[in-house]
LUMRO-370922 format. One record per residue (C-alpha): x, y, z; residue number from 0. Coordinates in nm, 2 decimals. Layout:
BEGIN
      x      y      z   k
      X      Y      Z NUM
...
//
This chain:
BEGIN
      x      y      z   k
  -0.01  -0.02  -0.03   0
   0.13   0.36  -0.07   1
   0.19   0.59   0.19   2
   0.06   0.96   0.21   3
   0.30   1.23   0.06   4
   0.23   1.45   0.37   5
   0.50   1.70   0.22   6
   0.30   1.76  -0.09   7
  -0.02   1.78   0.09   8
   0.14   2.06   0.31   9
   0.29   2.25   0.06  10
  -0.03   2.23  -0.09  11
  -0.18   2.41   0.20  12
   0.09   2.66   0.23  13
   0.03   2.77  -0.14  14
  -0.33   2.77  -0.08  15
  -0.30   2.99   0.23  16
  -0.05   3.22   0.07  17
  -0.27   3.29  -0.24  18
  -0.58   3.35  -0.02  19
  -0.36   3.61   0.17  20
  -0.25   3.79  -0.13  21
  -0.60   3.80  -0.31  22
  -0.75   3.97   0.04  23
  -0.41   4.20   0.02  24
  -0.48   4.31  -0.31  25
  -0.85   4.35  -0.24  26
  -0.77   4.56   0.05  27
  -0.52   4.77  -0.17  28
  -0.78   4.82  -0.46  29
  -1.02   4.95  -0.20  30
  -0.81   5.21  -0.04  31
  -0.65   5.28  -0.38  32
  -0.31   5.18  -0.35  33
  -0.27   4.93  -0.59  34
   0.01   5.10  -0.83  35
   0.22   5.13  -0.52  36
   0.20   4.76  -0.48  37
   0.30   4.63  -0.83  38
   0.67   4.58  -0.72  39
   0.59   4.30  -0.44  40
   0.33   4.14  -0.64  41
   0.62   4.09  -0.91  42
   0.84   3.93  -0.65  43
   0.57   3.72  -0.50  44
   0.50   3.57  -0.88  45
   0.85   3.52  -0.96  46
   0.86   3.27  -0.72  47
   0.86   2.86  -0.83  48
   0.49   2.74  -0.78  49
   0.59   2.35  -0.86  50
   0.85   2.14  -0.64  51
   0.93   1.79  -0.67  52
   0.98   1.63  -0.36  53
   1.15   1.24  -0.41  54
   1.15   1.06  -0.08  55
//
C-alpha cells in the first residue's frame, strides 16, 4: 500500500493559504487606492517557483 506524501499536502495547503492572503491584500489595496504602489511586491511574489518535486 502506498504511503501518503504529507510534504506535498503541506506544501499545497501553504500555497493555498499564501494565495488567499495575497488576494485579500490585493482587495484591500484596491479598496484604498494603493494598487499602483504594491505592483513591485506582486512582481516579486509571482516570480517564485510554484511547483516542486519531492523525492523521498
